[in-house]
All heavy atoms as TSV, in Angstrom:
chain	resi	resn	atom	element	x	y	z
A	1	MET	N	N	-223.375	156.838	20.496
A	1	MET	CA	C	-224.707	157.133	21.014
A	1	MET	C	C	-224.555	157.508	22.499
A	1	MET	O	O	-225.184	158.434	22.956
A	1	MET	CB	C	-225.596	155.908	20.841
A	1	MET	CG	C	-227.008	156.141	21.194
A	1	MET	SD	S	-228.241	154.936	20.605
A	1	MET	CE	C	-227.637	153.389	21.053
A	2	ARG	N	N	-223.751	156.752	23.236
A	2	ARG	CA	C	-223.568	157.033	24.668
A	2	ARG	C	C	-222.888	158.417	24.877
A	2	ARG	O	O	-223.256	159.124	25.825
A	2	ARG	CB	C	-222.812	155.932	25.394
A	2	ARG	CG	C	-223.663	154.715	25.568
A	2	ARG	CD	C	-222.935	153.659	26.394
A	2	ARG	NE	N	-223.776	152.511	26.521
A	2	ARG	CZ	C	-223.543	151.330	25.942
A	2	ARG	NH1	N	-222.481	151.206	25.154
A	2	ARG	NH2	N	-224.311	150.344	26.103
A	3	GLN	N	N	-221.894	158.727	24.025
A	3	GLN	CA	C	-221.218	160.004	24.172
A	3	GLN	C	C	-222.080	161.168	23.968
A	3	GLN	O	O	-221.894	162.259	24.535
A	3	GLN	CB	C	-220.017	160.051	23.229
A	3	GLN	CG	C	-218.915	159.092	23.543
A	3	GLN	CD	C	-217.827	159.113	22.514
A	3	GLN	OE1	O	-218.043	159.401	21.347
A	3	GLN	NE2	N	-216.609	158.800	22.915
A	4	GLU	N	N	-223.106	161.048	23.172
A	4	GLU	CA	C	-224.000	162.135	22.815
A	4	GLU	C	C	-225.412	161.907	23.395
A	4	GLU	O	O	-226.393	162.436	22.910
A	4	GLU	CB	C	-224.124	162.308	21.310
A	4	GLU	CG	C	-222.774	162.666	20.638
A	4	GLU	CD	C	-222.244	163.999	21.127
A	4	GLU	OE1	O	-223.025	164.920	21.412
A	4	GLU	OE2	O	-220.993	164.117	21.160
A	5	GLY	N	N	-225.462	161.120	24.488
A	5	GLY	CA	C	-226.720	160.741	25.082
A	5	GLY	C	C	-227.609	161.894	25.468
A	5	GLY	O	O	-228.848	161.888	25.189
A	6	GLU	N	N	-227.041	162.898	26.115
A	6	GLU	CA	C	-227.842	164.017	26.547
A	6	GLU	C	C	-228.472	164.750	25.342
A	6	GLU	O	O	-229.660	165.081	25.320
A	6	GLU	CB	C	-227.017	164.996	27.358
A	6	GLU	CG	C	-227.816	166.096	28.001
A	6	GLU	CD	C	-226.980	166.930	28.965
A	6	GLU	OE1	O	-225.827	166.535	29.325
A	6	GLU	OE2	O	-227.482	167.931	29.451
A	7	ALA	N	N	-227.660	164.986	24.291
A	7	ALA	CA	C	-228.150	165.666	23.091
A	7	ALA	C	C	-229.200	164.815	22.388
A	7	ALA	O	O	-230.182	165.315	21.861
A	7	ALA	CB	C	-226.956	166.022	22.163
A	8	LEU	N	N	-228.933	163.481	22.308
A	8	LEU	CA	C	-229.900	162.607	21.670
A	8	LEU	C	C	-231.203	162.593	22.364
A	8	LEU	O	O	-232.297	162.707	21.770
A	8	LEU	CB	C	-229.313	161.201	21.582
A	8	LEU	CG	C	-230.206	160.106	20.949
A	8	LEU	CD1	C	-230.616	160.463	19.570
A	8	LEU	CD2	C	-229.485	158.776	20.980
A	9	HIS	N	N	-231.171	162.537	23.698
A	9	HIS	CA	C	-232.428	162.544	24.507
A	9	HIS	C	C	-233.171	163.875	24.251
A	9	HIS	O	O	-234.370	163.870	24.014
A	9	HIS	CB	C	-232.099	162.448	25.983
A	9	HIS	CG	C	-233.277	162.625	26.842
A	9	HIS	ND1	N	-233.495	163.790	27.517
A	9	HIS	CD2	C	-234.315	161.832	27.105
A	9	HIS	CE1	C	-234.677	163.700	28.203
A	9	HIS	NE2	N	-235.203	162.511	27.967
A	10	ALA	N	N	-232.464	164.989	24.255
A	10	ALA	CA	C	-233.073	166.301	24.030
A	10	ALA	C	C	-233.737	166.329	22.664
A	10	ALA	O	O	-234.854	166.873	22.501
A	10	ALA	CB	C	-232.038	167.403	24.199
A	11	CYS	N	N	-233.036	165.862	21.648
A	11	CYS	CA	C	-233.568	165.840	20.313
A	11	CYS	C	C	-234.813	165.002	20.187
A	11	CYS	O	O	-235.817	165.425	19.584
A	11	CYS	CB	C	-232.472	165.306	19.334
A	11	CYS	SG	S	-232.956	165.276	17.652
A	12	LEU	N	N	-234.793	163.800	20.723
A	12	LEU	CA	C	-235.987	162.942	20.694
A	12	LEU	C	C	-237.131	163.549	21.477
A	12	LEU	O	O	-238.289	163.453	21.041
A	12	LEU	CB	C	-235.659	161.580	21.248
A	12	LEU	CG	C	-234.810	160.648	20.372
A	12	LEU	CD1	C	-234.398	159.380	21.104
A	12	LEU	CD2	C	-235.527	160.316	19.057
A	13	LYS	N	N	-236.836	164.198	22.565
A	13	LYS	CA	C	-237.896	164.817	23.347
A	13	LYS	C	C	-238.593	165.967	22.575
A	13	LYS	O	O	-239.797	166.223	22.761
A	13	LYS	CB	C	-237.291	165.380	24.671
A	13	LYS	CG	C	-238.307	165.707	25.705
A	13	LYS	CD	C	-237.683	165.877	27.040
A	13	LYS	CE	C	-238.751	166.177	28.039
A	13	LYS	NZ	N	-238.250	166.288	29.357
A	14	ARG	N	N	-237.808	166.602	21.715
A	14	ARG	CA	C	-238.344	167.677	20.859
A	14	ARG	C	C	-239.053	167.131	19.617
A	14	ARG	O	O	-239.514	167.905	18.742
A	14	ARG	CB	C	-237.286	168.675	20.467
A	14	ARG	CG	C	-236.771	169.499	21.608
A	14	ARG	CD	C	-235.873	170.664	21.097
A	14	ARG	NE	N	-234.856	170.205	20.170
A	14	ARG	CZ	C	-233.636	169.803	20.482
A	14	ARG	NH1	N	-233.231	169.800	21.741
A	14	ARG	NH2	N	-232.786	169.414	19.582
A	15	GLY	N	N	-239.054	165.824	19.419
A	15	GLY	CA	C	-239.709	165.215	18.266
A	15	GLY	C	C	-238.813	164.854	17.164
A	15	GLY	O	O	-239.208	164.516	16.054
A	16	GLY	N	N	-237.434	164.846	17.433
A	16	GLY	CA	C	-236.474	164.442	16.418
A	16	GLY	C	C	-236.564	163.006	16.006
A	16	GLY	O	O	-237.298	162.202	16.633
A	17	ARG	N	N	-235.829	162.658	15.002
A	17	ARG	CA	C	-235.820	161.296	14.469
A	17	ARG	C	C	-234.447	160.631	14.766
A	17	ARG	O	O	-233.434	161.337	14.749
A	17	ARG	CB	C	-236.068	161.266	12.988
A	17	ARG	CG	C	-237.450	161.795	12.621
A	17	ARG	CD	C	-237.638	161.903	11.138
A	17	ARG	NE	N	-238.955	162.422	10.801
A	17	ARG	CZ	C	-240.020	161.749	10.558
A	17	ARG	NH1	N	-239.978	160.402	10.589
A	17	ARG	NH2	N	-241.168	162.338	10.309
A	18	PHE	N	N	-234.467	159.326	14.935
A	18	PHE	CA	C	-233.245	158.579	15.227
A	18	PHE	C	C	-233.223	157.318	14.392
A	18	PHE	O	O	-234.199	156.554	14.398
A	18	PHE	CB	C	-233.189	158.216	16.738
A	18	PHE	CG	C	-231.979	157.498	17.116
A	18	PHE	CD1	C	-230.729	158.093	17.145
A	18	PHE	CD2	C	-232.037	156.143	17.472
A	18	PHE	CE1	C	-229.593	157.385	17.507
A	18	PHE	CE2	C	-230.933	155.426	17.824
A	18	PHE	CZ	C	-229.683	156.057	17.836
A	19	TYR	N	N	-232.109	157.107	13.635
A	19	TYR	CA	C	-232.003	155.944	12.827
A	19	TYR	C	C	-230.737	155.172	13.295
A	19	TYR	O	O	-229.698	155.771	13.406
A	19	TYR	CB	C	-231.830	156.325	11.350
A	19	TYR	CG	C	-233.042	157.079	10.807
A	19	TYR	CD1	C	-233.057	158.451	10.899
A	19	TYR	CD2	C	-234.112	156.403	10.289
A	19	TYR	CE1	C	-234.192	159.173	10.462
A	19	TYR	CE2	C	-235.229	157.110	9.851
A	19	TYR	CZ	C	-235.261	158.482	9.915
A	19	TYR	OH	O	-236.334	159.162	9.470
A	20	ALA	N	N	-230.860	153.894	13.517
A	20	ALA	CA	C	-229.743	153.061	13.956
A	20	ALA	C	C	-229.510	151.987	12.928
A	20	ALA	O	O	-230.408	151.316	12.485
A	20	ALA	CB	C	-230.078	152.433	15.297
A	21	CYS	N	N	-228.230	151.822	12.555
A	21	CYS	CA	C	-227.848	150.780	11.565
A	21	CYS	C	C	-226.725	149.917	12.228
A	21	CYS	O	O	-225.865	150.398	12.898
A	21	CYS	CB	C	-227.295	151.406	10.297
A	21	CYS	SG	S	-228.506	152.395	9.429
A	22	SER	N	N	-226.836	148.644	11.952
A	22	SER	CA	C	-225.856	147.684	12.449
A	22	SER	C	C	-226.103	146.365	11.704
A	22	SER	O	O	-226.909	146.306	10.821
A	22	SER	CB	C	-226.001	147.522	13.922
A	22	SER	OG	O	-224.992	146.663	14.453
A	23	ASP	N	N	-225.368	145.327	12.155
A	23	ASP	CA	C	-225.624	144.019	11.568
A	23	ASP	C	C	-226.937	143.463	12.119
A	23	ASP	O	O	-227.465	143.838	13.140
A	23	ASP	CB	C	-224.468	143.072	11.833
A	23	ASP	CG	C	-224.294	142.784	13.278
A	23	ASP	OD1	O	-225.073	142.042	13.860
A	23	ASP	OD2	O	-223.279	143.246	13.834
A	24	ALA	N	N	-227.505	142.537	11.369
A	24	ALA	CA	C	-228.829	141.975	11.708
A	24	ALA	C	C	-228.880	141.309	13.065
A	24	ALA	O	O	-229.937	141.189	13.676
A	24	ALA	CB	C	-229.253	141.011	10.583
A	25	GLN	N	N	-227.762	140.794	13.544
A	25	GLN	CA	C	-227.719	140.063	14.847
A	25	GLN	C	C	-227.934	140.982	16.027
A	25	GLN	O	O	-228.479	140.571	16.993
A	25	GLN	CB	C	-226.418	139.333	14.996
A	25	GLN	CG	C	-226.164	138.292	13.897
A	25	GLN	CD	C	-227.091	137.127	13.991
A	25	GLN	OE1	O	-227.349	136.674	15.080
A	25	GLN	NE2	N	-227.594	136.680	12.849
A	26	ARG	N	N	-227.443	142.241	15.955
A	26	ARG	CA	C	-227.412	143.081	17.145
A	26	ARG	C	C	-228.203	144.377	17.097
A	26	ARG	O	O	-228.445	144.972	18.140
A	26	ARG	CB	C	-225.987	143.407	17.464
A	26	ARG	CG	C	-225.147	142.241	17.796
A	26	ARG	CD	C	-223.726	142.681	18.169
A	26	ARG	NE	N	-223.165	143.417	17.081
A	26	ARG	CZ	C	-221.880	143.389	16.775
A	26	ARG	NH1	N	-221.058	142.666	17.459
A	26	ARG	NH2	N	-221.422	144.124	15.817
A	27	VAL	N	N	-228.647	144.843	15.948
A	27	VAL	CA	C	-229.173	146.187	15.867
A	27	VAL	C	C	-230.371	146.373	16.798
A	27	VAL	O	O	-230.421	147.344	17.525
A	27	VAL	CB	C	-229.533	146.563	14.386
A	27	VAL	CG1	C	-230.660	145.719	13.849
A	27	VAL	CG2	C	-229.860	148.042	14.301
A	28	ALA	N	N	-231.348	145.526	16.782
A	28	ALA	CA	C	-232.551	145.707	17.581
A	28	ALA	C	C	-232.278	145.523	19.077
A	28	ALA	O	O	-232.614	146.395	19.864
A	28	ALA	CB	C	-233.638	144.720	17.167
A	29	ARG	N	N	-231.524	144.509	19.431
A	29	ARG	CA	C	-231.291	144.218	20.852
A	29	ARG	C	C	-230.321	145.241	21.423
A	29	ARG	O	O	-230.655	145.895	22.409
A	29	ARG	CB	C	-230.748	142.798	21.016
A	29	ARG	CG	C	-230.499	142.393	22.461
A	29	ARG	CD	C	-229.758	141.071	22.548
A	29	ARG	NE	N	-228.394	141.242	22.085
A	29	ARG	CZ	C	-227.761	140.450	21.242
A	29	ARG	NH1	N	-228.373	139.393	20.783
A	29	ARG	NH2	N	-226.564	140.710	20.876
A	30	ASP	N	N	-229.144	145.382	20.914
A	30	ASP	CA	C	-228.106	146.246	21.471
A	30	ASP	C	C	-228.446	147.738	21.376
A	30	ASP	O	O	-228.325	148.511	22.280
A	30	ASP	CB	C	-226.757	145.974	20.873
A	30	ASP	CG	C	-226.206	144.615	21.235
A	30	ASP	OD1	O	-226.799	143.898	22.083
A	30	ASP	OD2	O	-225.253	144.138	20.588
A	31	GLY	N	N	-228.919	148.136	20.180
A	31	GLY	CA	C	-229.250	149.538	19.969
A	31	GLY	C	C	-230.427	149.954	20.815
A	31	GLY	O	O	-230.391	151.002	21.390
A	32	GLY	N	N	-231.448	149.110	20.851
A	32	GLY	CA	C	-232.599	149.448	21.687
A	32	GLY	C	C	-232.303	149.485	23.147
A	32	GLY	O	O	-232.759	150.402	23.869
A	33	SER	N	N	-231.449	148.586	23.584
A	33	SER	CA	C	-231.036	148.553	24.992
A	33	SER	C	C	-230.243	149.791	25.385
A	33	SER	O	O	-230.481	150.409	26.403
A	33	SER	CB	C	-230.244	147.309	25.307
A	33	SER	OG	O	-231.015	146.152	25.174
A	34	ALA	N	N	-229.332	150.181	24.527
A	34	ALA	CA	C	-228.461	151.357	24.748
A	34	ALA	C	C	-229.325	152.633	24.727
A	34	ALA	O	O	-229.162	153.496	25.569
A	34	ALA	CB	C	-227.353	151.437	23.698
A	35	LEU	N	N	-230.248	152.729	23.753
A	35	LEU	CA	C	-231.117	153.885	23.699
A	35	LEU	C	C	-231.990	153.994	24.904
A	35	LEU	O	O	-232.130	155.064	25.516
A	35	LEU	CB	C	-231.977	153.835	22.420
A	35	LEU	CG	C	-232.885	155.000	22.219
A	35	LEU	CD1	C	-232.096	156.306	22.103
A	35	LEU	CD2	C	-233.732	154.829	20.949
A	36	THR	N	N	-232.543	152.875	25.370
A	36	THR	CA	C	-233.422	152.864	26.553
A	36	THR	C	C	-232.611	153.278	27.759
A	36	THR	O	O	-233.080	154.093	28.577
A	36	THR	CB	C	-234.089	151.512	26.742
A	36	THR	OG1	O	-234.874	151.200	25.562
A	36	THR	CG2	C	-234.977	151.456	27.953
A	37	ALA	N	N	-231.407	152.785	27.891
A	37	ALA	CA	C	-230.559	153.121	29.050
A	37	ALA	C	C	-230.246	154.606	29.081
A	37	ALA	O	O	-230.300	155.243	30.105
A	37	ALA	CB	C	-229.308	152.298	29.011
A	38	LEU	N	N	-229.892	155.187	27.894
A	38	LEU	CA	C	-229.544	156.632	27.971
A	38	LEU	C	C	-230.771	157.476	28.152
A	38	LEU	O	O	-230.686	158.554	28.751
A	38	LEU	CB	C	-228.726	157.018	26.700
A	38	LEU	CG	C	-229.418	157.171	25.390
A	38	LEU	CD1	C	-229.947	158.584	25.235
A	38	LEU	CD2	C	-228.398	156.972	24.296
A	39	ILE	N	N	-231.938	157.042	27.676
A	39	ILE	CA	C	-233.141	157.808	27.922
A	39	ILE	C	C	-233.483	157.777	29.409
A	39	ILE	O	O	-233.869	158.824	29.992
A	39	ILE	CB	C	-234.309	157.219	27.083
A	39	ILE	CG1	C	-234.091	157.426	25.595
A	39	ILE	CG2	C	-235.662	157.816	27.527
A	39	ILE	CD1	C	-234.021	158.877	25.122
A	40	ALA	N	N	-233.321	156.637	30.039
A	40	ALA	CA	C	-233.560	156.534	31.479
A	40	ALA	C	C	-232.608	157.460	32.256
A	40	ALA	O	O	-233.042	158.189	33.145
A	40	ALA	CB	C	-233.374	155.072	31.956
A	41	GLU	N	N	-231.334	157.430	31.850
A	41	GLU	CA	C	-230.342	158.258	32.545
A	41	GLU	C	C	-230.582	159.728	32.349
A	41	GLU	O	O	-230.689	160.489	33.323
A	41	GLU	CB	C	-228.942	157.894	32.008
A	41	GLU	CG	C	-227.830	158.762	32.633
A	41	GLU	CD	C	-226.483	158.477	31.980
A	41	GLU	OE1	O	-226.343	157.484	31.258
A	41	GLU	OE2	O	-225.578	159.241	32.295
A	42	HIS	N	N	-230.699	160.179	31.141
A	42	HIS	CA	C	-230.780	161.625	30.813
A	42	HIS	C	C	-232.194	162.188	31.049
A	42	HIS	O	O	-232.353	163.369	31.269
A	42	HIS	CB	C	-230.306	161.960	29.418
A	42	HIS	CG	C	-228.833	161.635	29.273
A	42	HIS	ND1	N	-227.830	162.421	29.856
A	42	HIS	CD2	C	-228.214	160.600	28.659
A	42	HIS	CE1	C	-226.703	161.884	29.553
A	42	HIS	NE2	N	-226.860	160.783	28.855
A	43	GLY	N	N	-233.183	161.342	31.015
A	43	GLY	CA	C	-234.564	161.760	31.243
A	43	GLY	C	C	-234.966	161.532	32.707
A	43	GLY	O	O	-236.082	161.863	33.072
A	44	LYS	N	N	-234.030	160.954	33.492
A	44	LYS	CA	C	-234.311	160.627	34.886
A	44	LYS	C	C	-235.628	159.815	35.005
A	44	LYS	O	O	-236.521	160.153	35.772
A	44	LYS	CB	C	-234.321	161.873	35.718
A	44	LYS	CG	C	-233.024	162.634	35.568
A	44	LYS	CD	C	-232.785	163.601	36.653
A	44	LYS	CE	C	-231.524	164.402	36.526
A	44	LYS	NZ	N	-230.546	164.114	35.590
A	45	LEU	N	N	-235.693	158.753	34.207
A	45	LEU	CA	C	-236.880	157.887	34.135
A	45	LEU	C	C	-236.584	156.487	34.677
A	45	LEU	O	O	-235.422	156.078	34.662
A	45	LEU	CB	C	-237.368	157.769	32.712
A	45	LEU	CG	C	-237.755	159.030	31.973
A	45	LEU	CD1	C	-238.005	158.729	30.519
A	45	LEU	CD2	C	-238.942	159.736	32.613
A	46	SER	N	N	-237.599	155.811	35.096
A	46	SER	CA	C	-237.419	154.391	35.445
A	46	SER	C	C	-237.222	153.612	34.173
A	46	SER	O	O	-237.538	154.113	33.094
A	46	SER	CB	C	-238.685	153.892	36.147
A	46	SER	OG	O	-239.782	153.797	35.252
A	47	PRO	N	N	-236.749	152.353	34.278
A	47	PRO	CA	C	-236.584	151.557	33.082
A	47	PRO	C	C	-237.877	151.398	32.276
A	47	PRO	O	O	-237.879	151.445	31.075
A	47	PRO	CB	C	-236.044	150.226	33.586
A	47	PRO	CG	C	-235.357	150.551	34.863
A	47	PRO	CD	C	-236.134	151.659	35.456
A	48	GLU	N	N	-238.989	151.215	33.008
A	48	GLU	CA	C	-240.277	151.081	32.352
A	48	GLU	C	C	-240.699	152.342	31.642
A	48	GLU	O	O	-241.182	152.298	30.515
A	48	GLU	CB	C	-241.356	150.663	33.338
A	48	GLU	CG	C	-241.163	149.329	34.003
A	48	GLU	CD	C	-240.129	149.319	35.120
A	48	GLU	OE1	O	-239.845	150.407	35.698
A	48	GLU	OE2	O	-239.585	148.262	35.417
A	49	GLU	N	N	-240.473	153.496	32.250
A	49	GLU	CA	C	-240.827	154.756	31.619
A	49	GLU	C	C	-239.950	154.994	30.391
A	49	GLU	O	O	-240.422	155.492	29.377
A	49	GLU	CB	C	-240.644	155.909	32.601
A	49	GLU	CG	C	-241.644	155.925	33.732
A	49	GLU	CD	C	-241.324	156.919	34.804
A	49	GLU	OE1	O	-240.098	157.032	35.169
A	49	GLU	OE2	O	-242.253	157.552	35.312
A	50	ALA	N	N	-238.637	154.627	30.523
A	50	ALA	CA	C	-237.757	154.781	29.387
A	50	ALA	C	C	-238.151	153.921	28.202
A	50	ALA	O	O	-238.143	154.358	27.046
A	50	ALA	CB	C	-236.315	154.479	29.813
A	51	ARG	N	N	-238.576	152.678	28.471
A	51	ARG	CA	C	-239.057	151.809	27.394
A	51	ARG	C	C	-240.269	152.437	26.711
A	51	ARG	O	O	-240.415	152.378	25.507
A	51	ARG	CB	C	-239.365	150.419	27.951
A	51	ARG	CG	C	-238.144	149.540	28.001
A	51	ARG	CD	C	-238.509	148.095	28.253
A	51	ARG	NE	N	-239.104	147.848	29.575
A	51	ARG	CZ	C	-238.348	147.735	30.704
A	51	ARG	NH1	N	-237.032	147.802	30.669
A	51	ARG	NH2	N	-238.946	147.517	31.892
A	52	GLY	N	N	-241.188	153.001	27.512
A	52	GLY	CA	C	-242.328	153.698	26.933
A	52	GLY	C	C	-241.934	154.858	26.086
A	52	GLY	O	O	-242.493	155.058	24.988
A	53	PHE	N	N	-240.936	155.615	26.482
A	53	PHE	CA	C	-240.450	156.759	25.733
A	53	PHE	C	C	-239.848	156.285	24.411
A	53	PHE	O	O	-240.114	156.865	23.341
A	53	PHE	CB	C	-239.409	157.499	26.538
A	53	PHE	CG	C	-238.901	158.789	25.880
A	53	PHE	CD1	C	-239.460	159.962	26.203
A	53	PHE	CD2	C	-237.870	158.737	24.926
A	53	PHE	CE1	C	-239.033	161.135	25.580
A	53	PHE	CE2	C	-237.446	159.883	24.321
A	53	PHE	CZ	C	-237.984	161.094	24.637
A	54	VAL	N	N	-239.096	155.180	24.427
A	54	VAL	CA	C	-238.476	154.640	23.210
A	54	VAL	C	C	-239.599	154.039	22.304
A	54	VAL	O	O	-239.548	154.239	21.093
A	54	VAL	CB	C	-237.430	153.580	23.551
A	54	VAL	CG1	C	-236.960	152.838	22.314
A	54	VAL	CG2	C	-236.247	154.264	24.204
A	55	ASP	N	N	-240.575	153.367	22.872
A	55	ASP	CA	C	-241.602	152.765	22.077
A	55	ASP	C	C	-242.458	153.779	21.334
A	55	ASP	O	O	-242.869	153.594	20.224
A	55	ASP	CB	C	-242.533	151.845	22.936
A	55	ASP	CG	C	-241.876	150.544	23.254
A	55	ASP	OD1	O	-240.860	150.202	22.629
A	55	ASP	OD2	O	-242.356	149.880	24.190
A	56	ASN	N	N	-242.694	154.941	21.982
A	56	ASN	CA	C	-243.540	155.974	21.368
A	56	ASN	C	C	-242.860	156.488	20.065
A	56	ASN	O	O	-243.538	156.488	19.014
A	56	ASN	CB	C	-243.763	157.121	22.348
A	56	ASN	CG	C	-244.695	158.165	21.743
A	56	ASN	OD1	O	-245.518	157.868	20.932
A	56	ASN	ND2	N	-244.526	159.382	22.244
A	57	PRO	N	N	-241.593	156.868	20.068
A	57	PRO	CA	C	-240.974	157.280	18.774
A	57	PRO	C	C	-240.964	156.142	17.764
A	57	PRO	O	O	-241.084	156.309	16.570
A	57	PRO	CB	C	-239.578	157.696	19.163
A	57	PRO	CG	C	-239.693	158.095	20.584
A	57	PRO	CD	C	-240.714	157.203	21.165
A	58	ARG	N	N	-240.770	154.894	18.229
A	58	ARG	CA	C	-240.766	153.754	17.321
A	58	ARG	C	C	-242.086	153.603	16.632
A	58	ARG	O	O	-242.155	153.385	15.451
A	58	ARG	CB	C	-240.405	152.506	18.114
A	58	ARG	CG	C	-240.224	151.262	17.193
A	58	ARG	CD	C	-239.738	150.080	17.985
A	58	ARG	NE	N	-238.345	150.269	18.422
A	58	ARG	CZ	C	-237.837	149.714	19.503
A	58	ARG	NH1	N	-238.552	148.948	20.243
A	58	ARG	NH2	N	-236.572	149.941	19.809
A	59	LYS	N	N	-243.182	153.735	17.369
A	59	LYS	CA	C	-244.527	153.612	16.800
A	59	LYS	C	C	-244.806	154.752	15.854
A	59	LYS	O	O	-245.564	154.563	14.911
A	59	LYS	CB	C	-245.535	153.592	17.931
A	59	LYS	CG	C	-245.514	152.291	18.748
A	59	LYS	CD	C	-246.464	152.311	19.839
A	59	LYS	CE	C	-246.305	151.076	20.758
A	59	LYS	NZ	N	-247.063	151.149	21.978
A	60	SER	N	N	-244.256	155.917	16.066
A	60	SER	CA	C	-244.521	157.064	15.204
A	60	SER	C	C	-243.419	157.221	14.131
A	60	SER	O	O	-243.332	158.242	13.478
A	60	SER	CB	C	-244.605	158.344	16.018
A	60	SER	OG	O	-243.335	158.631	16.632
A	61	ALA	N	N	-242.547	156.200	13.966
A	61	ALA	CA	C	-241.529	156.154	12.925
A	61	ALA	C	C	-240.432	157.161	13.170
A	61	ALA	O	O	-239.620	157.464	12.276
A	61	ALA	CB	C	-242.108	156.341	11.549
A	62	ARG	N	N	-240.253	157.675	14.424
A	62	ARG	CA	C	-239.116	158.554	14.693
A	62	ARG	C	C	-237.874	157.770	15.091
A	62	ARG	O	O	-236.796	158.306	15.116
A	62	ARG	CB	C	-239.515	159.532	15.817
A	62	ARG	CG	C	-240.516	160.543	15.335
A	62	ARG	CD	C	-240.727	161.695	16.327
A	62	ARG	NE	N	-240.310	161.498	17.674
A	62	ARG	CZ	C	-241.106	161.537	18.747
A	62	ARG	NH1	N	-242.406	161.794	18.579
A	62	ARG	NH2	N	-240.641	161.371	19.947
A	63	TYR	N	N	-238.049	156.525	15.512
A	63	TYR	CA	C	-236.897	155.636	15.808
A	63	TYR	C	C	-237.020	154.446	14.917
A	63	TYR	O	O	-237.956	153.693	14.943
A	63	TYR	CB	C	-236.935	155.199	17.277
A	63	TYR	CG	C	-235.968	154.137	17.620
A	63	TYR	CD1	C	-234.601	154.333	17.396
A	63	TYR	CD2	C	-236.345	152.955	18.188
A	63	TYR	CE1	C	-233.696	153.325	17.739
A	63	TYR	CE2	C	-235.465	151.967	18.526
A	63	TYR	CZ	C	-234.115	152.167	18.240
A	63	TYR	OH	O	-233.219	151.174	18.611
A	64	GLN	N	N	-236.015	154.272	14.046
A	64	GLN	CA	C	-236.036	153.157	13.100
A	64	GLN	C	C	-234.697	152.467	13.136
A	64	GLN	O	O	-233.645	153.102	13.341
A	64	GLN	CB	C	-236.371	153.636	11.683
A	64	GLN	CG	C	-237.750	154.222	11.600
A	64	GLN	CD	C	-238.101	154.625	10.140
A	64	GLN	OE1	O	-237.409	154.291	9.206
A	64	GLN	NE2	N	-239.204	155.355	10.018
A	65	THR	N	N	-234.720	151.173	12.900
A	65	THR	CA	C	-233.530	150.399	12.777
A	65	THR	C	C	-233.411	149.782	11.435
A	65	THR	O	O	-234.420	149.510	10.756
A	65	THR	CB	C	-233.510	149.275	13.867
A	65	THR	OG1	O	-234.618	148.421	13.658
A	65	THR	CG2	C	-233.516	149.844	15.278
A	66	ALA	N	N	-232.138	149.585	11.014
A	66	ALA	CA	C	-231.896	148.916	9.686
A	66	ALA	C	C	-230.750	147.952	9.914
A	66	ALA	O	O	-229.788	148.290	10.547
A	66	ALA	CB	C	-231.539	149.963	8.642
A	67	ALA	N	N	-230.887	146.790	9.356
A	67	ALA	CA	C	-229.862	145.780	9.486
A	67	ALA	C	C	-229.331	145.480	8.098
A	67	ALA	O	O	-230.045	145.512	7.112
A	67	ALA	CB	C	-230.431	144.534	10.078
A	68	HIS	N	N	-228.028	145.251	8.048
A	68	HIS	CA	C	-227.394	144.878	6.777
A	68	HIS	C	C	-226.523	143.660	6.929
A	68	HIS	O	O	-226.197	143.266	7.943
A	68	HIS	CB	C	-226.642	146.057	6.151
A	68	HIS	CG	C	-225.574	146.593	7.014
A	68	HIS	ND1	N	-225.831	147.613	7.928
A	68	HIS	CD2	C	-224.280	146.278	7.157
A	68	HIS	CE1	C	-224.712	147.881	8.559
A	68	HIS	NE2	N	-223.751	147.122	8.137
C-alpha cells in the first residue's frame, strides 16, 4: 500500500474502491492508519482532513475491510 500510495490516493480521489484484507487483530487499526497516513502525505492534508477523506469512502462502501 505504501509503495503505491500516490496511485492509491489518485484512484480514491477519482471515486475508486479499496478493499483491505488481513487478520482480525490488525486489519482495521493498521490498515486504516496506513491508509490515512498515505492520504495525508499524497493529498497534502492534515491528519484530521485525511481521516475525513478515509471516512467518506468508508461510509459510501468504497473502502472496506475484511478479517479472516
